[in-house]
Backbone as JSON Lines, residues from 0, in Angstrom:
{"i":0,"aa":"M","n":[-12.24,-1.49,-16.05],"ca":[-11.44,-1.9,-14.69],"c":[-11.05,-3.16,-14.91]}
{"i":1,"aa":"V","n":[-10.5,-3.66,-14.14],"ca":[-10.18,-4.91,-14.1],"c":[-10.57,-5.18,-11.89]}
{"i":2,"aa":"D","n":[-11.55,-6.12,-12.02],"ca":[-11.53,-6.84,-10.54],"c":[-10.64,-7.9,-10.25]}
{"i":3,"aa":"S","n":[-10.52,-6.43,-8.65],"ca":[-8.79,-7.38,-7.39],"c":[-9.5,-8.66,-7.08]}
{"i":4,"aa":"R","n":[-10.96,-8.27,-6.55],"ca":[-11.67,-9.2,-5.34],"c":[-11.36,-10.05,-5.89]}
{"i":5,"aa":"I","n":[-11.58,-11.33,-4.76],"ca":[-11.88,-13.12,-4.88],"c":[-13.14,-13.71,-3.92]}
{"i":6,"aa":"Y","n":[-13.86,-13.54,-4.66],"ca":[-14.92,-13.56,-3.72],"c":[-15.23,-15.33,-3.08]}
{"i":7,"aa":"F","n":[-15.93,-15.11,-1.98],"ca":[-16.02,-16.69,-1.24],"c":[-17.54,-17.01,-1.0]}
{"i":8,"aa":"D","n":[-17.98,-17.97,-2.04],"ca":[-19.49,-18.32,-1.74],"c":[-19.37,-19.05,-1.21]}
{"i":9,"aa":"N","n":[-18.28,-19.75,0.56],"ca":[-18.7,-20.86,1.03],"c":[-17.78,-20.41,2.31]}
{"i":10,"aa":"A","n":[-18.51,-20.21,3.66],"ca":[-18.09,-19.4,5.2],"c":[-16.87,-20.67,5.25]}
{"i":11,"aa":"G","n":[-15.87,-19.83,5.77],"ca":[-14.76,-21.23,5.99],"c":[-12.98,-20.98,5.93]}
{"i":12,"aa":"I","n":[-12.42,-22.21,6.84],"ca":[-10.96,-21.09,7.12],"c":[-10.53,-21.55,5.69]}
{"i":13,"aa":"Y","n":[-9.36,-20.81,4.86],"ca":[-9.02,-20.56,3.71],"c":[-7.6,-20.68,3.31]}
{"i":14,"aa":"N","n":[-6.57,-21.43,3.08],"ca":[-5.03,-21.12,2.63],"c":[-4.46,-20.3,1.56]}
{"i":15,"aa":"I","n":[-5.19,-19.19,1.84],"ca":[-4.17,-17.86,0.16],"c":[-2.75,-18.25,0.1]}
{"i":16,"aa":"Q","n":[-2.5,-18.83,-1.32],"ca":[-0.74,-18.74,-1.48],"c":[-0.85,-17.83,-2.96]}
{"i":17,"aa":"F","n":[0.85,-16.82,-3.01],"ca":[1.11,-16.11,-3.61],"c":[2.02,-16.03,-4.11]}
{"i":18,"aa":"S","n":[2.8,-16.2,-5.67],"ca":[3.28,-15.5,-6.2],"c":[3.83,-14.85,-6.85]}
{"i":19,"aa":"L","n":[4.89,-13.73,-6.26],"ca":[5.16,-12.74,-8.27],"c":[6.1,-12.28,-8.24]}
{"i":20,"aa":"Q","n":[6.14,-12.2,-9.8],"ca":[6.89,-12.2,-10.44],"c":[7.89,-10.72,-10.18]}
{"i":21,"aa":"L","n":[9.26,-10.12,-9.72],"ca":[9.47,-8.53,-9.92],"c":[10.47,-8.48,-10.27]}
{"i":22,"aa":"L","n":[10.31,-6.91,-11.21],"ca":[11.87,-6.75,-11.28],"c":[11.59,-5.03,-11.26]}
{"i":23,"aa":"N","n":[13.16,-4.82,-11.43],"ca":[13.65,-4.07,-10.53],"c":[14.97,-3.35,-11.41]}
{"i":24,"aa":"Y","n":[13.98,-1.87,-12.15],"ca":[14.3,-1.4,-13.25],"c":[15.54,-0.26,-13.0]}
{"i":25,"aa":"S","n":[15.16,-0.18,-10.78],"ca":[16.24,0.82,-10.63],"c":[17.96,0.47,-10.73]}
{"i":26,"aa":"N","n":[19.54,1.16,-10.42],"ca":[20.29,0.7,-10.43],"c":[20.27,1.2,-8.84]}
{"i":27,"aa":"S","n":[19.16,0.92,-7.72],"ca":[19.38,0.18,-6.51],"c":[18.12,-0.41,-6.23]}
{"i":28,"aa":"E","n":[19.04,-1.16,-5.11],"ca":[17.83,-1.98,-4.71],"c":[16.71,-1.59,-3.94]}
{"i":29,"aa":"D","n":[15.77,-1.98,-3.92],"ca":[14.19,-1.65,-3.63],"c":[13.21,-2.46,-3.17]}
{"i":30,"aa":"N","n":[12.85,-2.07,-1.62],"ca":[12.44,-3.18,-0.5],"c":[10.55,-3.08,-1.48]}
{"i":31,"aa":"V","n":[9.78,-3.81,-0.89],"ca":[8.36,-4.23,-1.83],"c":[7.48,-5.26,-0.79]}
{"i":32,"aa":"I","n":[6.78,-4.27,-0.33],"ca":[6.0,-4.55,0.53],"c":[4.0,-5.11,-0.35]}
{"i":33,"aa":"V","n":[4.01,-5.98,0.17],"ca":[2.49,-7.04,0.2],"c":[1.74,-7.29,0.4]}
{"i":34,"aa":"W","n":[0.35,-6.59,0.91],"ca":[-0.55,-7.67,2.05],"c":[-2.02,-7.67,1.69]}
{"i":35,"aa":"F","n":[-2.26,-8.27,2.25],"ca":[-3.98,-8.51,2.02],"c":[-5.15,-7.86,3.11]}
{"i":36,"aa":"K","n":[-6.04,-7.39,2.07],"ca":[-7.3,-6.84,2.59],"c":[-9.17,-7.36,2.09]}
{"i":37,"aa":"K","n":[-9.21,-7.56,3.5],"ca":[-10.57,-8.49,3.42],"c":[-11.84,-7.57,3.45]}
{"i":38,"aa":"N","n":[-12.83,-7.4,2.84],"ca":[-13.4,-5.64,2.78],"c":[-12.96,-4.92,2.52]}
{"i":39,"aa":"N","n":[-12.11,-4.93,2.28],"ca":[-11.52,-3.08,2.19],"c":[-10.47,-2.99,3.38]}
{"i":40,"aa":"N","n":[-10.41,-4.25,3.76],"ca":[-9.79,-3.63,5.41],"c":[-8.36,-4.05,5.02]}
{"i":41,"aa":"D","n":[-6.98,-3.66,5.96],"ca":[-6.22,-4.26,5.67],"c":[-6.66,-5.23,6.51]}
{"i":42,"aa":"I","n":[-5.67,-6.62,6.25],"ca":[-5.72,-7.29,7.16],"c":[-4.25,-7.51,8.22]}
{"i":43,"aa":"V","n":[-4.4,-7.25,9.7],"ca":[-3.64,-6.89,11.05],"c":[-2.52,-8.6,10.63]}
{"i":44,"aa":"E","n":[-1.54,-7.95,10.02],"ca":[-0.22,-8.68,10.48],"c":[0.05,-9.5,8.69]}
{"i":45,"aa":"S","n":[-0.27,-8.78,8.18],"ca":[-0.77,-9.79,7.13],"c":[0.75,-9.2,5.55]}
{"i":46,"aa":"A","n":[1.32,-7.91,6.38],"ca":[2.29,-7.93,5.05],"c":[3.21,-8.42,5.17]}
{"i":47,"aa":"S","n":[4.5,-8.36,4.55],"ca":[5.68,-9.06,3.63],"c":[6.36,-8.75,2.76]}
{"i":48,"aa":"V","n":[7.57,-8.31,2.93],"ca":[8.8,-7.22,2.47],"c":[9.53,-8.19,1.99]}
{"i":49,"aa":"E","n":[9.97,-7.57,0.82],"ca":[10.73,-8.15,0.45],"c":[11.68,-7.52,-0.81]}
{"i":50,"aa":"Q","n":[12.86,-7.39,-1.02],"ca":[14.17,-6.61,-1.19],"c":[14.57,-7.03,-2.77]}
{"i":51,"aa":"V","n":[14.27,-6.31,-3.37],"ca":[14.58,-6.78,-4.76],"c":[16.22,-6.36,-5.0]}
{"i":52,"aa":"N","n":[17.12,-6.73,-5.51],"ca":[18.31,-6.77,-5.94],"c":[18.07,-5.12,-7.32]}
{"i":53,"aa":"S","n":[19.07,-4.71,-7.47],"ca":[18.95,-3.66,-8.81],"c":[19.42,-4.38,-9.76]}
{"i":54,"aa":"K","n":[19.47,-3.45,-11.24],"ca":[19.53,-3.82,-12.14],"c":[21.07,-3.91,-12.42]}
{"i":55,"aa":"H","n":[21.13,-5.46,-13.08],"ca":[22.47,-5.15,-13.46],"c":[23.27,-5.12,-15.46]}
{"i":56,"aa":"G","n":[23.57,-4.36,-15.89],"ca":[23.51,-4.29,-16.97],"c":[22.11,-3.46,-17.65]}
{"i":57,"aa":"T","n":[21.49,-4.36,-18.88],"ca":[20.58,-3.86,-19.32],"c":[18.86,-4.8,-18.69]}
{"i":58,"aa":"S","n":[19.48,-6.03,-18.27],"ca":[18.73,-6.9,-17.57],"c":[18.37,-6.02,-16.16]}
{"i":59,"aa":"P","n":[16.65,-6.24,-15.99],"ca":[16.25,-5.74,-14.42],"c":[17.09,-6.57,-12.86]}
{"i":60,"aa":"G","n":[16.53,-5.79,-11.99],"ca":[16.72,-7.51,-10.37],"c":[15.24,-7.88,-10.72]}
{"i":61,"aa":"A","n":[15.56,-9.3,-10.58],"ca":[14.25,-10.28,-10.28],"c":[14.49,-10.71,-9.36]}
{"i":62,"aa":"T","n":[12.72,-10.8,-8.68],"ca":[13.51,-12.02,-7.28],"c":[11.66,-12.25,-7.56]}
{"i":63,"aa":"I","n":[11.34,-13.48,-7.36],"ca":[9.87,-14.36,-6.82],"c":[10.05,-13.94,-5.31]}
{"i":64,"aa":"M","n":[8.38,-13.89,-5.27],"ca":[7.61,-13.67,-4.05],"c":[7.19,-14.24,-3.62]}
{"i":65,"aa":"A","n":[6.88,-15.25,-2.49],"ca":[5.45,-16.66,-2.78],"c":[5.67,-16.24,-0.77]}
{"i":66,"aa":"L","n":[4.07,-16.91,-0.75],"ca":[4.21,-16.57,0.55],"c":[2.8,-17.44,0.69]}
{"i":67,"aa":"N","n":[2.31,-17.95,1.61],"ca":[1.63,-18.31,1.99],"c":[0.68,-17.86,3.56]}
{"i":68,"aa":"F","n":[-0.73,-17.66,3.08],"ca":[-1.42,-17.31,4.44],"c":[-2.67,-17.66,4.72]}
{"i":69,"aa":"M","n":[-3.16,-17.6,5.45],"ca":[-4.14,-18.22,5.88],"c":[-5.2,-18.0,6.55]}
{"i":70,"aa":"E","n":[-6.53,-17.47,7.21],"ca":[-7.26,-16.63,6.7],"c":[-9.11,-17.29,6.92]}
{"i":71,"aa":"Q","n":[-9.87,-16.48,8.11],"ca":[-11.57,-17.48,7.86],"c":[-11.81,-15.71,6.83]}
{"i":72,"aa":"F","n":[-12.65,-16.92,6.79],"ca":[-13.68,-15.82,6.11],"c":[-15.47,-16.78,5.43]}
{"i":73,"aa":"A","n":[-15.73,-15.01,6.13],"ca":[-17.81,-15.94,6.07],"c":[-17.74,-15.85,4.32]}
{"i":74,"aa":"V","n":[-19.83,-15.72,4.07],"ca":[-19.94,-15.85,2.94],"c":[-20.06,-14.03,1.9]}
{"i":75,"aa":"G","n":[-19.97,-14.4,0.59],"ca":[-20.35,-12.84,-0.09],"c":[-18.36,-12.09,1.04]}
{"i":76,"aa":"D","n":[-18.11,-12.93,1.63],"ca":[-17.4,-12.03,1.23],"c":[-15.48,-10.99,0.78]}
{"i":77,"aa":"Y","n":[-14.82,-10.24,0.58],"ca":[-13.86,-10.67,-0.11],"c":[-12.49,-10.96,0.16]}
{"i":78,"aa":"V","n":[-11.42,-10.79,-0.86],"ca":[-9.88,-10.46,-0.53],"c":[-9.33,-10.37,-1.21]}
{"i":79,"aa":"E","n":[-8.4,-9.4,-1.58],"ca":[-6.75,-8.89,-2.4],"c":[-6.03,-8.62,-1.74]}
{"i":80,"aa":"L","n":[-5.07,-8.98,-2.82],"ca":[-3.5,-8.81,-2.46],"c":[-2.92,-7.42,-2.98]}
{"i":81,"aa":"Y","n":[-2.67,-6.49,-2.08],"ca":[-2.56,-4.87,-2.55],"c":[-0.23,-5.66,-2.46]}
{"i":82,"aa":"W","n":[0.11,-4.34,-2.7],"ca":[1.61,-4.03,-2.91],"c":[1.88,-2.87,-3.56]}
{"i":83,"aa":"T","n":[3.16,-2.97,-2.96],"ca":[3.7,-1.13,-3.1],"c":[5.3,-1.5,-3.31]}
{"i":84,"aa":"S","n":[5.08,-0.48,-4.06],"ca":[6.96,-0.85,-3.92],"c":[7.64,1.04,-3.64]}
{"i":85,"aa":"G","n":[8.72,1.16,-2.44],"ca":[9.34,1.86,-2.63],"c":[9.9,2.49,-3.11]}
{"i":86,"aa":"S","n":[10.81,2.18,-4.15],"ca":[11.03,3.56,-5.28],"c":[10.37,3.87,-6.31]}
{"i":87,"aa":"G","n":[9.11,2.76,-6.46],"ca":[8.06,2.81,-7.55],"c":[8.81,2.48,-9.05]}
{"i":88,"aa":"N","n":[10.17,1.42,-8.78],"ca":[10.61,1.31,-9.85],"c":[10.33,-0.07,-9.81]}
{"i":89,"aa":"T","n":[10.38,-0.93,-9.0],"ca":[9.66,-2.2,-9.36],"c":[9.06,-2.35,-9.21]}
{"i":90,"aa":"V","n":[8.42,-3.54,-10.23],"ca":[7.18,-3.37,-10.91],"c":[7.2,-5.11,-10.78]}
{"i":91,"aa":"L","n":[5.42,-6.07,-10.86],"ca":[5.37,-7.27,-11.21],"c":[5.25,-7.24,-12.75]}
{"i":92,"aa":"A","n":[5.92,-7.75,-13.62],"ca":[5.42,-8.13,-14.39],"c":[6.05,-9.8,-15.13]}
{"i":93,"aa":"T","n":[5.84,-9.63,-16.16],"ca":[6.29,-11.51,-17.14],"c":[7.29,-11.16,-18.0]}
{"i":94,"aa":"Y","n":[7.63,-12.48,-16.54],"ca":[9.04,-12.9,-17.55],"c":[9.45,-13.36,-18.74]}
{"i":95,"aa":"P","n":[9.74,-12.69,-19.81],"ca":[9.65,-12.85,-20.89],"c":[9.88,-14.43,-21.21]}
{"i":96,"aa":"P","n":[9.61,-15.89,-21.66],"ca":[10.52,-17.0,-22.27],"c":[11.74,-16.97,-22.7]}
{"i":97,"aa":"G","n":[12.3,-17.6,-22.56],"ca":[14.38,-17.29,-23.08],"c":[13.95,-18.84,-24.43]}
{"i":98,"aa":"T","n":[15.48,-17.76,-25.23],"ca":[15.91,-18.96,-25.89],"c":[17.23,-19.93,-25.5]}
{"i":99,"aa":"S","n":[18.14,-18.95,-24.8],"ca":[19.62,-18.93,-24.73],"c":[19.56,-19.46,-22.72]}
{"i":100,"aa":"P","n":[19.12,-19.77,-22.18],"ca":[18.58,-21.03,-22.73],"c":[17.36,-21.31,-22.82]}
{"i":101,"aa":"V","n":[16.32,-22.39,-23.08],"ca":[15.47,-22.19,-24.06],"c":[13.91,-22.38,-22.05]}
{"i":102,"aa":"H","n":[13.31,-21.95,-22.2],"ca":[12.57,-21.69,-20.95],"c":[11.66,-20.82,-21.37]}
{"i":103,"aa":"P","n":[10.27,-21.19,-20.54],"ca":[9.24,-20.63,-20.36],"c":[9.24,-19.64,-19.64]}
{"i":104,"aa":"A","n":[8.02,-18.62,-20.0],"ca":[7.48,-17.32,-19.22],"c":[7.08,-17.68,-17.93]}
{"i":105,"aa":"S","n":[7.55,-16.19,-17.05],"ca":[7.91,-16.67,-15.41],"c":[6.26,-15.55,-15.23]}
{"i":106,"aa":"P","n":[4.81,-16.0,-15.39],"ca":[4.29,-15.1,-14.79],"c":[3.94,-13.76,-13.32]}
{"i":107,"aa":"A","n":[3.57,-13.19,-14.16],"ca":[3.69,-11.95,-13.19],"c":[3.32,-12.24,-11.74]}
{"i":108,"aa":"A","n":[1.76,-12.74,-12.0],"ca":[1.35,-13.41,-10.37],"c":[0.41,-14.7,-10.33]}
{"i":109,"aa":"I","n":[0.36,-14.73,-9.43],"ca":[0.07,-16.81,-8.94],"c":[-0.83,-16.42,-8.1]}
{"i":110,"aa":"I","n":[-2.02,-16.97,-8.09],"ca":[-3.12,-16.9,-7.27],"c":[-3.95,-18.38,-6.63]}
{"i":111,"aa":"T","n":[-3.43,-18.5,-5.83],"ca":[-4.65,-19.96,-5.66],"c":[-4.97,-19.56,-4.22]}
{"i":112,"aa":"V","n":[-6.26,-19.86,-3.83],"ca":[-7.15,-20.01,-2.53],"c":[-7.7,-21.72,-2.81]}
{"i":113,"aa":"T","n":[-7.82,-22.05,-1.3],"ca":[-7.8,-23.25,-1.58],"c":[-8.59,-23.77,0.05]}
{"i":114,"aa":"F","n":[-9.92,-23.74,0.16],"ca":[-10.39,-23.9,1.34],"c":[-9.45,-25.67,2.31]}
{"i":115,"aa":"V","n":[-9.72,-25.2,3.84],"ca":[-9.05,-25.77,4.38],"c":[-9.83,-26.21,5.91]}
{"i":116,"aa":"S","n":[-11.29,-26.02,6.01],"ca":[-11.72,-26.27,6.97],"c":[-12.98,-25.59,7.1]}
{"i":117,"aa":"A","n":[-14.58,-25.47,7.88],"ca":[-15.77,-25.5,8.07],"c":[-15.16,-23.94,9.5]}
{"i":118,"aa":"V","n":[-16.06,-23.93,9.98],"ca":[-15.45,-22.5,10.23],"c":[-16.97,-23.56,11.96]}
């Protein structure tokens, strides 16, 4: 199992940023909800909802969901990013590189944690 927890070695306020590549393979739009958990408890008012377009032809509907979130952490605390799809047809996936036009891949998830200040 891959550990999805980000642990904090120093107490303080942190800015957590994420970018998620969402791909919807269904014929209907789909809502994706993303939220944070701190020490396995939902962080109040941390949820965000993004609507992902339906597929078009053989290509999935695609969108990037990005957010910054500030939270205070103590030494040893951990945070996790949770998500769910309303229909179950939207996934986090790396969008492959292309040749026409040429472009690099779009990673499924990028998460950055930045120390802001001591408490």
